[in-house]
C-alpha positions, 0 to 999 in steps of 0.5 A: 349905329345903335340898335333901336330899343323896343319893349319886344324881346328879340327872337333868336332862331335855334335857341329854344322856346322863349321862357324869360329866365326859367332856364339858366345855362350852365354849360360848365356843369356838363363836365360833372354830368358826364363824369369828367375826372371820375376815377375809372376804378377803385384803386389810387392809380385809377385816375382818382382826382383826390390822389392827384390834387395834392401833386398840384400847386395850391392854386391849381388844385384849389387846395386851401390848406395841407396837413400831415394826413389830410388837406382841405380843397374847394369842391369843383361843383359846390352846393354853396359858395365856399363848399369845401372838402376835407380829404385824407392823402391816403386813398381810402374809401371807408371811414372806419379804415382811417387810422387814429392820426388821420381821423384826428386830423380830419376832425381838426381840419373840419373845425378849422374849415368852419372857423375859416368860413365864419371868418371869411364869409360870415357863415351862419351854419354848416352842413357837414358830412360824408357819403359812404358808397355810391348808393349813399350819393358819393360822387367819388366813392373810392376816396373818402372825403368830408363835405363842409358846406357853409349856410346862411339865413335865406340862402335857399331862395327860388334859384335852388328851390324852383330852378335847381340851380345855385348862383355862385357870386365868386370864382373858385380861385378867389374863394380859395385865396380868401379861405386860405388867408382865413385858415387858422394855424 
């Protein structure tokens, strides 16, 4: 028997105050908030996810492309769909500590990331940068990583501005496959 449709919302005891869509439940973000996968110390052997990702398959690690000195990987907690990072294989925290070949490949991978994102998703622009140190906002300060965040005209709407929440329309595994296919040689 089908439930009778009414214009009155159904009350659900225990779910909090009714507020239409002013709350967007995102329980998957609790892992980030609680620091899951955060290193326990500054060393490479202290649980650094950027050191363990290269040991996984591209699919399991969300790796888009690998070079000799760096790799490109999707951000697990993206600001926008397609948000990726370029990460040196070597566990190094400070940009000046990169050697010449690492610096050159990091720059080249950043260019390739922009090309792949434009090809795959038609990105209009980018926010590119790295946060050096915890006080500068680095979530994992012990291992340098450069963010490449695609942007589109109108991508700042009421959800991130008012709701402080991004709505991502695609699973990370699908985004990884799309960007890997678009990655320039």
